[in-house]
N, CA and C of each residue as an Amber inpcrd file, in Angstrom:
protein
   711
 -27.9790000  37.1190000 -22.0580000 -29.3500000  37.2020000 -22.5390000
 -29.3700000  36.9270000 -24.0110000 -30.3710000  36.1790000 -24.5000000
 -30.4280000  35.8430000 -25.9160000 -31.0160000  36.9860000 -26.7040000
 -30.5220000  37.2130000 -27.9270000 -31.0190000  38.2760000 -28.7930000
 -31.9250000  37.6880000 -29.8380000 -33.2210000  38.0960000 -29.9220000
 -34.1290000  37.5230000 -30.9110000 -33.6720000  37.8550000 -32.3150000
 -33.8790000  36.9050000 -33.2410000 -33.5990000  37.1260000 -34.6570000
 -34.8970000  37.5060000 -35.3460000 -34.8110000  37.9080000 -36.5750000
 -36.0070000  38.2700000 -37.3330000 -36.8370000  37.0320000 -37.5900000
 -38.1620000  37.2230000 -37.7310000 -39.0590000  36.1000000 -37.9810000
 -38.7690000  35.5040000 -39.3420000 -38.9850000  34.2020000 -39.4770000
 -38.6650000  33.5240000 -40.7380000 -39.8750000  32.8000000 -41.2870000
 -41.0780000  33.3140000 -40.9720000 -42.2600000  32.6810000 -41.5190000
 -42.7540000  31.5290000 -40.7060000 -42.1950000  31.3100000 -39.5450000
 -42.6690000  30.2340000 -38.6950000 -44.0720000  30.5390000 -38.2430000
 -45.0100000  29.5610000 -38.2440000 -46.3900000  29.8220000 -37.8760000
 -46.5470000  30.1320000 -36.3980000 -45.5470000  29.8770000 -35.5580000
 -45.6650000  30.1340000 -34.1340000 -44.7900000  31.3130000 -33.7540000
 -45.3730000  32.2870000 -33.0740000 -44.5830000  33.4050000 -32.5670000
 -43.7710000  32.9200000 -31.3750000 -42.5670000  33.4520000 -31.2130000
 -41.7410000  33.0080000 -30.0790000 -42.3360000  33.4600000 -28.7590000
 -42.2270000  32.6060000 -27.7360000 -42.6300000  32.9840000 -26.3970000
 -41.6020000  33.9620000 -25.8390000 -41.9870000  34.8010000 -24.8550000
 -41.0210000  35.7580000 -24.2820000 -39.7850000  35.0370000 -23.7780000
 -38.6230000  35.5750000 -24.1490000 -37.3580000  34.9990000 -23.6940000
 -36.8880000  33.8360000 -24.5370000 -37.6920000  33.4130000 -25.5800000
 -37.3000000  32.2730000 -26.3970000 -36.7420000  32.7680000 -27.7080000
 -35.7130000  32.1460000 -28.2040000 -35.1210000  32.5210000 -29.4750000
 -35.8420000  31.8180000 -30.6030000 -36.4170000  32.5590000 -31.5530000
 -37.1220000  31.8980000 -32.6580000 -36.1610000  31.0650000 -33.4780000
 -36.6870000  29.9960000 -34.0410000 -35.8690000  29.1540000 -34.9220000
 -35.6350000  29.8600000 -36.2350000 -34.4990000  29.6770000 -36.8470000
 -34.1930000  30.2470000 -38.1520000 -34.2900000  29.1540000 -39.1870000
 -34.3610000  29.5590000 -40.4250000 -34.4620000  28.5740000 -41.4930000
 -33.1540000  27.8320000 -41.6290000 -33.2560000  26.6290000 -42.1410000
 -32.0560000  25.8340000 -42.3240000 -31.8070000  24.9890000 -41.0960000
 -30.7940000  24.2040000 -41.1620000 -30.4400000  23.3210000 -40.0550000
 -29.0630000  23.6840000 -39.5590000 -29.0630000  24.3320000 -38.4210000
 -27.7960000  24.6990000 -37.8030000 -27.2710000  23.5290000 -37.0200000
 -26.1950000  23.7580000 -36.3080000 -25.6170000  22.6850000 -35.5040000
 -26.5580000  22.2610000 -34.4030000 -26.5320000  20.9820000 -34.0630000
 -27.4300000  20.4510000 -33.0360000 -26.9990000  20.9320000 -31.6690000
 -27.9890000  21.1740000 -30.8060000 -27.7120000  21.5260000 -29.4250000
 -27.4930000  20.2500000 -28.6460000 -27.2560000  20.4430000 -27.3190000
 -27.0590000  19.2690000 -26.4790000 -28.3210000  18.4360000 -26.4200000
 -29.5210000  19.0550000 -26.6700000 -30.7490000  18.2820000 -26.7060000
 -31.0170000  17.7270000 -28.0940000 -30.1680000  18.0900000 -29.0730000
 -30.3150000  17.5770000 -30.4120000 -31.2790000  18.3670000 -31.2610000
 -31.6150000  19.6220000 -30.8860000 -32.5410000  20.4260000 -31.6580000
 -31.7730000  21.2020000 -32.7030000 -32.0810000  21.0040000 -34.0060000
 -31.3480000  21.7290000 -35.0410000 -31.7290000  23.1920000 -35.0540000
 -30.7840000  24.0270000 -35.4800000 -31.0840000  25.4310000 -35.6760000
 -30.9170000  26.2620000 -34.4240000 -30.6420000  25.6620000 -33.2670000
 -30.4840000  26.4320000 -32.0330000 -29.2270000  25.9690000 -31.3060000
 -28.4800000  26.9200000 -30.7960000 -27.2970000  26.5870000 -30.0340000
 -27.5210000  26.9910000 -28.5850000 -27.1270000  26.1080000 -27.6520000
 -27.2840000  26.4450000 -26.2430000 -26.3080000  27.5460000 -25.8780000
 -26.7350000  28.4220000 -24.9850000 -25.9000000  29.5190000 -24.5480000
 -25.7220000  29.4330000 -23.0440000 -24.5540000  29.7800000 -22.5430000
 -24.3530000  29.7440000 -21.0960000 -25.2290000  30.7720000 -20.4040000
 -25.6240000  30.4830000 -19.1900000 -26.4080000  31.4350000 -18.4190000
 -25.5710000  32.6710000 -18.1500000 -26.2060000  33.8590000 -18.0940000
 -25.4500000  35.0750000 -17.7720000 -24.6860000  34.8960000 -16.4630000
 -23.5400000  35.5560000 -16.3720000 -22.6870000  35.3550000 -15.2050000
 -23.3960000  35.7240000 -13.9100000 -24.2420000  36.7710000 -13.9460000
 -24.9650000  37.1580000 -12.7370000 -25.9180000  36.0760000 -12.2730000
 -26.6290000  35.4640000 -13.2150000 -27.5570000  34.3880000 -12.8750000
 -26.7960000  33.1900000 -12.3360000 -25.6800000  32.8680000 -12.9760000
 -24.8720000  31.7300000 -12.5440000 -24.3230000  31.9710000 -11.1310000
 -23.8690000  33.2030000 -10.8620000 -23.3290000  33.5100000  -9.5330000
 -24.4080000  33.4000000  -8.4640000 -25.6180000  33.8850000  -8.7920000
 -26.7160000  33.7750000  -7.8250000 -27.0740000  32.3310000  -7.5660000
 -27.0820000  31.5330000  -8.6200000 -27.4000000  30.1210000  -8.4740000
 -26.3670000  29.4180000  -7.6040000 -25.0980000  29.7350000  -7.8180000
 -24.0350000  29.1300000  -7.0100000 -24.1410000  29.5560000  -5.5510000
 -24.4640000  30.8320000  -5.3450000 -24.6110000  31.3280000  -3.9750000
 -25.7700000  30.6380000  -3.2620000 -26.8890000  30.4940000  -3.9660000
 -28.0470000  29.8300000  -3.3700000 -27.7530000  28.3660000  -3.0650000
 -27.0280000  27.7100000  -3.9730000 -26.6830000  26.3020000  -3.7520000
 -25.7640000  26.1740000  -2.5310000 -24.7710000  27.0510000  -2.4540000
 -23.8690000  27.0220000  -1.3000000 -24.6380000  27.3010000  -0.0130000
 -25.5700000  28.2270000  -0.0840000 -26.3600000  28.5740000   1.0910000
 -27.1850000  27.3780000   1.5570000 -27.7670000  26.6530000   0.6180000
 -28.5560000  25.4690000   0.9740000 -27.6810000  24.4230000   1.6580000
 -26.4690000  24.2610000   1.1570000 -25.5600000  23.2680000   1.7410000
 -25.2120000  23.6410000   3.1750000 -24.8610000  24.9060000   3.4010000
 -24.4780000  25.3390000   4.7490000 -25.6640000  25.2300000   5.7030000
 -26.8560000  25.5990000   5.2430000 -28.0400000  25.4940000   6.0960000
 -28.3410000  24.0380000   6.4310000 -28.1680000  23.1540000   5.4610000
 -28.3950000  21.7270000   5.7090000 -27.3950000  21.2040000   6.7380000
 -26.1360000  21.6030000   6.6120000 -25.1180000  21.1620000   7.5600000
 -25.4070000  21.6920000   8.9600000 -25.8240000  22.9530000   9.0610000
 -26.1450000  23.5370000  10.3680000 -27.3350000  22.8320000  10.9990000
 -28.3320000  22.4930000  10.1840000 -29.5110000  21.8000000  10.7140000
 -29.1380000  20.4260000  11.2540000 -28.2740000  19.7360000  10.5460000
 -27.8300000  18.4200000  11.0190000 -26.9980000  18.5470000  12.2930000
 -26.1120000  19.5440000  12.3230000 -25.2770000  19.7450000  13.5060000
 -26.1250000  20.1160000  14.7130000 -27.2200000  20.8450000  14.4880000
 -28.0730000  21.2560000  15.6030000 -28.7950000  20.0690000  16.2330000
 -28.8480000  18.9540000  15.5090000 -29.5230000  17.7620000  16.0310000
 -28.5480000  16.6990000  16.5380000 -27.3710000  16.6580000  15.9260000
 -26.4610000  15.5870000  16.3200000 -25.0090000  15.9760000  16.4040000
 -24.7130000  17.2760000  16.4210000 -23.3340000  17.7210000  16.5250000
 -22.5420000  17.4840000  15.2470000 -21.2280000  17.6040000  15.3610000
 -20.3540000  17.4560000  14.1880000 -20.5000000  16.0760000  13.5650000
 -20.6990000  15.0490000  14.3920000 -20.7970000  13.6850000  13.8760000
 -21.9560000  13.5330000  12.8940000 -23.0090000  14.3270000  13.0780000
 -24.1720000  14.2130000  12.1940000 -23.9470000  14.8630000  10.8380000
 -22.8780000  15.6270000  10.6940000 -22.6130000  16.3250000   9.4340000
 -21.8800000  15.4100000   8.4620000 -22.4870000  14.2720000   8.1450000
 -21.9080000  13.3640000   7.1510000 -22.1390000  13.9470000   5.7560000
 -21.1050000  13.9090000   4.9390000 -21.1690000  14.5980000   3.6460000
 -22.3250000  14.1050000   2.7850000 -22.5380000  12.8100000   2.7270000
 -23.6330000  12.2890000   1.9060000 -24.9830000  12.7550000   2.4420000
 -25.1270000  12.7680000   3.7580000 -26.3830000  13.2080000   4.3610000
 -26.6180000  14.6930000   4.1040000 -25.5560000  15.4810000   4.2010000
 -25.6740000  16.9130000   3.9180000 -26.1090000  17.1310000   2.4750000
 -25.4920000  16.4000000   1.5490000 -25.8400000  16.5430000   0.1370000
 -27.3040000  16.1910000  -0.1080000 -27.7610000  15.1010000   0.4880000
 -29.1580000  14.7000000   0.3050000 -30.1090000  15.7430000   0.8660000
 -29.7860000  16.2680000   2.0310000 -30.6660000  17.2560000   2.6590000
 -30.6880000  18.5560000   1.8600000 -29.5420000  18.9240000   1.2790000
 -29.4550000  20.1590000   0.4990000 -29.9820000  20.0020000  -0.9140000
 -30.2110000  18.7530000  -1.3430000 -30.7190000  18.5190000  -2.6920000
 -29.6720000  18.7080000  -3.7710000 -28.4230000  18.3670000  -3.4530000
 -27.3570000  18.4750000  -4.4510000 -26.6430000  17.1360000  -4.5590000
 -25.9490000  16.9520000  -5.6700000 -25.1560000  15.7380000  -5.8460000
 -23.9570000  15.7670000  -4.9090000 -23.4910000  14.5920000  -4.5200000
 -22.3450000  14.5130000  -3.6190000 -21.1160000  15.1740000  -4.2350000
 -20.9210000  14.9850000  -5.5400000 -19.7900000  15.6150000  -6.2210000
 -19.8730000  17.1330000  -6.1760000 -21.1040000  17.6680000  -6.2810000
 -21.2950000  19.1160000  -6.1880000 -20.9040000  19.6130000  -4.8090000
 -21.3120000  18.8830000  -3.7850000 -20.9510000  19.2600000  -2.4110000
 -19.4400000  19.3270000  -2.2490000 -18.7350000  18.3270000  -2.7770000
 -17.2840000  18.3050000  -2.6240000 -16.6020000  19.4240000  -3.4190000
 -17.2390000  19.8990000  -4.4890000 -16.6700000  21.0380000  -5.2190000
 -16.7160000  22.3050000  -4.3610000 -17.7800000  22.4490000  -3.5930000
 -17.9010000  23.6210000  -2.7230000 -17.0910000  23.4540000  -1.4410000
 -17.1170000  22.2490000  -0.8850000 -16.4540000  21.9830000   0.3950000
 -15.6830000  20.6750000   0.2770000 -14.3770000  20.7500000   0.0160000
 -13.5910000  19.5330000  -0.2180000 -13.5390000  18.5790000   0.9670000
 -13.8010000  19.0700000   2.1800000 -13.7540000  18.1990000   3.3480000
 -14.8270000  18.6040000   4.3410000 -15.0720000  17.7350000   5.2810000
 -16.0390000  18.0140000   6.3390000 -15.5940000  19.2130000   7.1710000
 -14.3020000  19.3570000   7.3640000 -13.8040000  20.4670000   8.1550000
 -14.0610000  21.8000000   7.4570000 -13.9820000  21.8200000   6.1250000
 -14.3250000  23.0320000   5.3840000 -15.7870000  23.3970000   5.6070000
 -16.6110000  22.3910000   5.7220000 -18.0320000  22.6130000   5.9580000
 -18.2620000  23.1610000   7.3710000 -17.5200000  22.6370000   8.3410000
 -17.6120000  23.1450000   9.7150000 -17.2420000  24.6300000   9.7520000
 -16.1670000  24.9880000   9.0610000 -15.7380000  26.3830000   9.0120000
 -16.8320000  27.2600000   8.4150000 -17.5030000  26.7680000   7.3760000
 -18.5670000  27.5400000   6.7420000 -19.7370000  27.7500000   7.6960000
 -20.0780000  26.7280000   8.4570000 -21.1700000  26.8590000   9.4290000
 -20.7940000  27.8680000  10.5070000 -19.5430000  27.8150000  10.9730000
 -19.0630000  28.7790000  11.9660000 -19.1800000  30.2020000  11.4220000
 -18.7220000  30.4120000  10.2010000 -18.7760000  31.7390000   9.5930000
 -20.2140000  32.2200000   9.4460000 -21.1000000  31.3100000   9.1210000
 -22.5050000  31.6590000   8.9570000 -23.0990000  32.1280000  10.2840000
 -22.7340000  31.4610000  11.3700000 -23.2380000  31.8660000  12.6800000
 -22.7230000  33.2620000  13.0560000 -21.4780000  33.5530000  12.7330000
 -20.9440000  34.8850000  13.0140000 -21.6400000  35.9350000  12.1540000
 -21.9400000  35.5950000  10.8980000 -22.6850000  36.5210000  10.0320000
 -24.0230000  36.8910000  10.6650000 -24.7130000  35.8870000  11.2020000
 -26.0050000  36.1320000  11.8340000 -25.8520000  37.0440000  13.0500000
 -24.8080000  36.8080000  13.8490000 -24.5720000  37.6330000  15.0280000
 -24.2710000  39.0730000  14.6190000 -23.4190000  39.2470000  13.6170000
 -23.0700000  40.5930000  13.1800000 -24.2780000  41.3290000  12.6220000
 -25.1320000  40.6150000  11.9020000 -26.3570000  41.2450000  11.3820000
 -27.2570000  41.6960000  12.5240000 -27.3370000  40.8690000  13.5620000
 -28.1450000  41.2220000  14.7250000 -27.6040000  42.4700000  15.4070000
 -26.2850000  42.5700000  15.5170000 -25.6700000  43.7370000  16.1680000
 -25.9030000  44.9910000  15.3330000 -25.8310000  44.8710000  14.0160000
 -26.0670000  46.0300000  13.1520000 -27.5010000  46.5260000  13.2730000
 -28.4450000  45.5830000  13.3770000 -29.8570000  45.9830000  13.4940000
 -30.1530000  46.5800000  14.8600000 -29.5140000  46.0460000  15.8850000
 -29.8030000  46.4990000  17.2550000 -28.4950000  46.6010000  18.0290000
 -27.7920000  47.7260000  17.8860000 -26.5090000  47.8780000  18.5870000
 -26.7100000  47.8900000  20.1010000 -25.6540000  47.5760000  20.8460000
 -25.7630000  47.6110000  22.3060000 -26.1760000  48.9940000  22.7930000
 -27.0460000  49.0260000  23.8010000 -27.5620000  50.2990000  24.2990000
 -26.7130000  50.8740000  25.4240000 -25.8820000  50.0480000  26.0560000
 -25.0660000  50.5300000  27.1730000 -23.9350000  51.4200000  26.6710000
 -23.3920000  52.2370000  27.5640000 -22.4220000  53.2440000  27.1470000
 -20.9700000  52.8420000  27.3930000 -20.7080000  51.9160000  28.3000000
 -19.3150000  51.5690000  28.6160000 -18.8040000  50.4810000  27.6720000
 -17.5030000  50.4680000  27.3980000 -16.9460000  49.4050000  26.5530000
 -17.2300000  48.0100000  27.1010000 -17.0630000  47.8280000  28.3990000
 -17.2950000  46.5020000  28.9680000 -18.7660000  46.1090000  28.8770000
 -19.6560000  47.0480000  29.1210000 -21.0830000  46.7520000  29.0430000
 -21.5110000  46.3760000  27.6390000 -20.9650000  47.0770000  26.6440000
 -21.3040000  46.7660000  25.2520000 -20.7700000  45.3900000  24.8570000
 -19.5710000  45.0830000  25.3140000 -18.9880000  43.7770000  24.9880000
 -19.7990000  42.6450000  25.6100000 -20.1870000  42.8040000  26.8710000
 -20.9690000  41.7620000  27.5350000 -22.3350000  41.6200000  26.8750000
 -22.9320000  42.7320000  26.4740000 -24.2160000  42.6810000  25.7660000
 -24.1140000  41.7870000  24.5360000 -23.0670000  42.0020000  23.7420000
 -22.8780000  41.2220000  22.5160000 -22.6340000  39.7470000  22.8300000
 -21.7860000  39.4740000  23.8050000 -21.4560000  38.0810000  24.1230000
 -22.6490000  37.3350000  24.7110000 -23.4600000  37.9910000  25.4960000
 -24.6360000  37.3230000  26.0490000 -25.6840000  37.1090000  24.9630000
 -25.7640000  38.0300000  24.0310000 -26.6700000  37.8130000  22.8970000
 -26.2400000  36.5890000  22.1000000 -24.9310000  36.4710000  21.8820000
 -24.4060000  35.2990000  21.1720000 -24.6600000  34.0280000  21.9610000
 -24.5050000  34.1070000  23.2800000 -24.7390000  32.9360000  24.1340000
 -26.1770000  32.4650000  24.0370000 -27.1120000  33.3870000  24.1480000
 -28.5290000  33.0090000  24.0820000 -28.8710000  32.4290000  22.7160000
 -28.3180000  33.0300000  21.6620000 -28.5990000  32.5170000  20.3250000
 -28.0680000  31.1060000  20.1240000 -26.8390000  30.8580000  20.5620000
 -26.2410000  29.5410000  20.3890000 -26.9150000  28.4870000  21.2610000
 -27.2710000  28.8610000  22.4760000 -27.8390000  27.8770000  23.3940000
 -29.2610000  27.4920000  23.0430000 -29.8510000  28.2000000  22.0940000
 -31.1590000  27.7390000  21.5980000 -31.0060000  26.4230000  20.8350000
 -29.7850000  26.1900000  20.3280000 -29.4760000  24.9370000  19.6390000
 -28.1670000  24.4000000  20.2240000 -28.2420000  23.7730000  21.3970000
 -27.0160000  23.3790000  22.1040000 -26.1310000  22.4150000  21.3280000
 -26.7150000  21.5460000  20.5030000 -25.8810000  20.6250000  19.7260000
 -25.0260000  21.3920000  18.7220000 -25.6300000  22.4140000  18.1040000
 -24.8690000  23.2400000  17.1770000 -23.8110000  24.0350000  17.9280000
 -24.1810000  24.5800000  19.0860000 -23.2040000  25.3120000  19.8960000
 -22.0360000  24.4120000  20.2720000 -22.3370000  23.1740000  20.6520000
 -21.2840000  22.2300000  21.0080000 -20.3760000  21.9640000  19.8100000
 -20.9830000  21.8370000  18.6240000 -20.1790000  21.6030000  17.4190000
 -19.2510000  22.7760000  17.1410000 -19.7460000  23.9910000  17.3420000
 -18.9200000  25.1610000  17.0860000 -17.7860000  25.2700000  18.1000000
 -18.0940000  25.0470000  19.3770000 -17.0500000  25.1220000  20.4080000
 -16.0080000  24.0390000  20.1840000 -16.4580000  22.8460000  19.8350000
 -15.5040000  21.7660000  19.5810000 -14.6140000  22.0970000  18.3880000
 -15.1570000  22.7910000  17.4050000 -14.3410000  23.1710000  16.2470000
 -13.2400000  24.1390000  16.6500000 -13.4770000  24.8850000  17.7300000
 -12.4670000  25.8270000  18.2020000 -11.3190000  25.1310000  18.9280000
 -11.6540000  24.0590000  19.6380000 -10.6290000  23.4230000  20.4710000
  -9.9460000  22.2510000  19.7710000 -10.4380000  21.8900000  18.5780000
  -9.7800000  20.8290000  17.8110000  -8.6580000  21.4500000  16.9890000
  -7.4520000  21.0290000  17.2400000  -6.2800000  21.6820000  16.6550000
  -6.2690000  21.6140000  15.1320000  -6.8820000  20.5590000  14.5610000
  -6.7670000  20.4030000  13.1110000  -7.7510000  21.2690000  12.3390000
  -8.6390000  21.9730000  13.0510000  -9.6070000  22.8250000  12.3660000
  -9.2400000  24.2810000  12.5910000  -8.9610000  24.9900000  11.5290000
  -8.6350000  26.4060000  11.6250000  -9.8800000  27.1980000  11.2660000
 -10.6240000  27.6470000  12.2690000 -11.8610000  28.3820000  12.0240000
 -11.6530000  29.8620000  12.3080000 -12.4580000  30.7250000  11.6710000
 -12.3300000  32.1690000  11.8930000 -13.1520000  32.6430000  13.0860000
 -13.7170000  31.7160000  13.8480000 -14.6740000  32.0680000  14.8920000
 -14.0740000  33.0310000  15.9130000 -12.9700000  32.6440000  16.5490000
 -12.3800000  33.4780000  17.5940000 -11.9250000  34.8200000  17.0380000
 -11.3150000  34.8220000  15.8570000 -10.8380000  36.0670000  15.2720000
 -11.9850000  37.0150000  14.9600000 -13.0830000  36.4770000  14.4600000
 -14.2080000  37.3420000  14.1150000 -14.9180000  37.8520000  15.3590000
 -15.0020000  37.0300000  16.3930000 -15.5830000  37.5140000  17.6490000
 -14.7050000  38.6200000  18.2300000 -13.3880000  38.4400000  18.1650000
 -12.4740000  39.4750000  18.6440000 -12.6820000  40.7760000  17.8810000
 -12.7810000  40.6770000  16.5650000 -13.0130000  41.8760000  15.7590000
 -14.3300000  42.5460000  16.0920000 -15.3540000  41.7410000  16.3220000
 -16.6570000  42.2890000  16.6790000 -16.5910000  43.0130000  18.0260000
 -15.8790000  42.4270000  18.9820000 -15.7360000  43.0620000  20.2960000
 -14.9890000  44.3990000  20.1800000 -13.9810000  44.4470000  19.3350000
 -13.2660000  45.7090000  19.1300000 -14.1950000  46.7760000  18.5770000
 -15.0090000  46.4000000  17.6020000 -15.8710000  47.3820000  16.9450000
 -16.9590000  47.9110000  17.8760000 -17.5160000  47.0480000  18.7290000
 -18.6080000  47.5100000  19.5890000 -18.1020000  48.1230000  20.8890000
 -16.8670000  47.8050000  21.2810000 -16.3860000  48.2400000  22.5910000
 -15.6570000  49.5730000  22.5640000 -14.9870000  49.8550000  21.4790000
 -14.1630000  51.0570000  21.4400000 -14.6340000  52.0470000  20.3960000
 -14.2740000  53.2860000  20.5770000 -14.6140000  54.3370000  19.6310000
 -13.6380000  54.2930000  18.4560000 -14.1760000  54.0960000  17.2480000
 -13.3670000  54.0420000  16.0250000 -12.3120000  52.9410000  16.0800000
 -12.6490000  51.8260000  16.7140000 -11.7330000  50.6970000  16.7700000
 -12.1790000  49.6040000  15.8110000 -11.2240000  48.9700000  15.1760000
 -11.4600000  47.7500000  14.4220000 -10.1380000  46.9960000  14.3680000
 -10.1060000  45.9200000  13.5880000  -8.9090000  45.0910000  13.5520000
  -7.6890000  45.8530000  13.0440000  -7.9080000  46.8780000  12.2250000
  -6.7790000  47.6220000  11.6500000  -6.3030000  48.7500000  12.5570000
  -7.2340000  49.4520000  13.2090000  -6.8610000  50.6250000  13.9880000
  -6.5010000  50.2910000  15.4300000  -6.9280000  49.1250000  15.9160000
  -6.6290000  48.7650000  17.3060000  -5.1380000  48.4980000  17.4870000
  -4.6420000  48.8130000  18.6630000  -3.2490000  48.5120000  18.9830000
  -3.1080000  47.0170000  19.2600000  -1.8730000  46.5530000  19.2980000
  -1.6500000  45.1410000  19.6070000  -2.2300000  44.7940000  20.9750000
  -2.0540000  45.6980000  21.9390000  -2.5770000  45.4500000  23.2870000
  -4.0990000  45.3330000  23.2780000  -4.7630000  46.2060000  22.5350000
  -6.2230000  46.1570000  22.4780000  -6.7050000  44.8760000  21.8060000
  -6.0100000  44.4400000  20.7620000  -6.3900000  43.1870000  20.1020000
  -6.2140000  42.0040000  21.0430000  -5.1070000  42.0060000  21.8060000
  -4.8700000  40.9100000  22.7510000  -5.9340000  40.9000000  23.8420000
  -6.2940000  42.0520000  24.3520000  -7.2860000  42.1350000  25.4220000
  -8.6640000  41.6880000  24.9350000  -9.0440000  42.1360000  23.7430000
 -10.3330000  41.7150000  23.1920000 -10.3230000  40.2150000  22.9040000
  -9.1950000  39.7130000  22.4130000  -9.0860000  38.2840000  22.1650000
  -9.1550000  37.4720000  23.4430000  -8.5830000  38.0120000  24.5110000
  -8.6450000  37.3140000  25.8030000 -10.0810000  37.2370000  26.3050000
 -10.8410000  38.3060000  26.1220000 -12.2470000  38.2860000  26.5260000
 -13.0270000  37.2640000  25.6980000 -12.7270000  37.1910000  24.4030000
 -13.3810000  36.1950000  23.5490000 -13.0500000  34.7810000  24.0230000
 -11.8160000  34.5610000  24.4350000 -11.4130000  33.2350000  24.9210000
 -12.1370000  32.8770000  26.2230000 -12.2740000  33.8560000  27.1120000
 -13.0140000  33.6090000  28.3530000 -14.4580000  33.2420000  28.0390000
 -15.0450000  33.9380000  27.0610000 -16.4280000  33.6340000  26.6840000
 -16.5640000  32.2040000  26.1640000 -15.6230000  31.7610000  25.3320000
 -15.6640000  30.3860000  24.8230000 -15.5790000  29.3950000  25.9810000
 -14.7070000  29.6810000  26.9500000 -14.5810000  28.8170000  28.1270000
 -15.9030000  28.7720000  28.9000000 -16.5390000  29.9020000  29.0980000
 -17.8100000  29.9620000  29.8200000 -18.9080000  29.2300000  29.0430000
 -18.8900000  29.3720000  27.7270000 -19.8820000  28.6890000  26.9000000
 -19.7200000  27.1800000  26.9980000 -18.4840000  26.7260000  26.9830000
 -18.2260000  25.2950000  27.1120000 -18.6950000  24.7850000  28.4760000
 -18.4250000  25.5570000  29.5350000 -18.8840000  25.1640000  30.8680000
 -20.4080000  25.1220000  30.9240000 -21.0520000  26.0270000  30.2370000
 -22.5150000  26.0440000  30.2150000 -23.0570000  24.8180000  29.4890000
 -22.4140000  24.4370000  28.4000000 -22.8350000  23.2510000  27.6600000
 -22.6870000  21.9870000  28.5050000 -21.7370000  22.0080000  29.4290000
 -21.5230000  20.8610000  30.3190000 -22.4170000  20.9140000  31.5610000
 -23.2620000  21.9290000  31.6440000 -24.1520000  22.0460000  32.7840000
 -23.5110000  22.6390000  34.0190000 -22.3660000  23.2990000  33.8370000
 -21.6240000  23.8420000  34.9780000 -21.8550000  25.3310000  35.1930000
 -22.6180000  25.9780000  34.3300000 -22.8900000  27.4010000  34.4450000
 -24.3600000  27.6700000  34.1430000 -24.8890000  28.7020000  34.7980000
 -26.2030000  29.2310000  34.4240000 -25.9720000  30.4990000  33.5960000
 -27.0340000  31.0150000  32.9790000 -26.9070000  32.2720000  32.2440000
 -26.4000000  33.3790000  33.1670000 -26.9440000  33.4300000  34.3740000
 -26.5640000  34.4830000  35.3180000 -25.0840000  34.3960000  35.6770000
 -24.5830000  33.1730000  35.8630000 -23.1670000  32.9980000  36.1980000
 -22.2720000  33.4010000  35.0300000 -22.6640000  33.0000000  33.8300000
 -21.8770000  33.3730000  32.6540000 -21.8140000  34.8910000  32.5280000
 -22.9560000  35.5420000  32.6680000 -22.9820000  37.0020000  32.5400000
 -22.1240000  37.6710000  33.6090000 -22.2260000  37.1960000  34.8370000
 -21.4390000  37.7930000  35.9180000 -19.9420000  37.6100000  35.6780000
 -19.5340000  36.4380000  35.2510000 -18.1160000  36.2000000  34.9810000
 -17.6110000  37.0820000  33.8360000 -18.4390000  37.2430000  32.8170000
 -18.0490000  38.1010000  31.6960000 -17.9720000  39.5630000  32.1200000
 -18.8920000  39.9920000  32.9630000 -18.8660000  41.3770000  33.4370000
 -17.5870000  41.6660000  34.2190000 -17.2080000  40.7470000  35.0960000
 -15.9870000  40.9360000  35.8800000 -14.7690000  40.9980000  34.9630000
 -14.7020000  40.0550000  34.0110000 -13.5450000  39.9820000  33.1090000
 -13.4860000  41.1950000  32.1950000 -14.6270000  41.5680000  31.6000000
 -14.6470000  42.6860000  30.6620000 -14.3070000  44.0010000  31.3480000
 -14.7830000  44.1790000  32.5770000 -14.4910000  45.4150000  33.3090000
 -12.9880000  45.5970000  33.4920000 -12.2850000  44.5150000  33.7680000
 -10.8300000  44.5860000  33.9560000 -10.1040000  44.7370000  32.6070000
 -10.4670000  43.8980000  31.6460000  -9.7200000  43.8650000  30.3840000
  -9.9410000  45.1130000  29.5330000 -11.1300000  45.6670000  29.5690000
 -11.4660000  46.7920000  28.6780000 -11.4840000  48.1230000  29.4100000
 -10.8650000  48.1830000  30.5720000 -10.9170000  49.4020000  31.3920000
 -10.3510000  50.6190000  30.6740000  -9.3250000  50.4410000  29.8440000
  -8.6830000  51.5750000  29.1810000  -9.1520000  51.7810000  27.7520000
 -10.1940000  51.0600000  27.3370000 -10.7140000  51.2460000  25.9880000
 -11.4420000  52.5860000  25.9000000 -11.3500000  53.2750000  24.7450000
 -12.0740000  54.5400000  24.5950000 -13.5850000  54.2990000  24.6270000
 -14.2920000  55.1680000  25.2960000 -15.7360000  55.0210000  25.4110000
 -16.4000000  55.4140000  24.1000000 -17.2690000  54.5320000  23.5490000
 -17.9660000  54.8680000  22.3010000 -18.9050000  56.0360000  22.5120000
 -19.1850000  56.8180000  21.4500000 -20.1390000  57.9190000  21.5830000
 -21.5390000  57.3930000  21.8640000 -22.3360000  58.1830000  22.5160000
 -23.7170000  57.7840000  22.8090000 -24.4870000  57.6540000  21.5120000
 -25.3560000  56.5970000  21.3960000 -26.1150000  56.4040000  20.1670000
 -27.1210000  57.5290000  19.9640000
């Protein structure tokens, strides 16, 4: 924040937030105005600006993917849609695959926020897990091109996305009492991860027109009942 100096007889009072000019000719600013030096924006303002810019880029990429899949996420097109220079885009996301990972993470953020606002109402670990996975299915299938892009990012070996790991962690948290990635046993992590993998398979089959919502839910219920049978039951809400 700039600190005002004492008035120097200038006939114009400074506007709020403006630094009054001082007498004499100081070093020129980048705009060439004598007597004033440019100051960097406060770190908090700069961080917010960077966050907003990154957010615009990810939203632009997701919007393009929702219409044309991963192929539509061309870096120049994303930059134009987000209103940033191409060089700025590459500073945030050095490659298209980095951008895919960001879109995947953003979708998981949305799912986790939804779960926090409205936790599963069922009492069994398997029921809570299926509730979460079906909610994710309905959300993704509202934009099937985006869903296809996310699933393809999971099965493409060259893309390391956090999607499966974060879904596994989410299933642990909603399915078991006091469970998370740190407190769960290796067996519990493997079982939750297996359920997440089955869900991805069912989602892919649905995108190919081979499953209905009812079939996906039934398959998940059967799988979750077996895999999560020994999970501790969460307390009633």
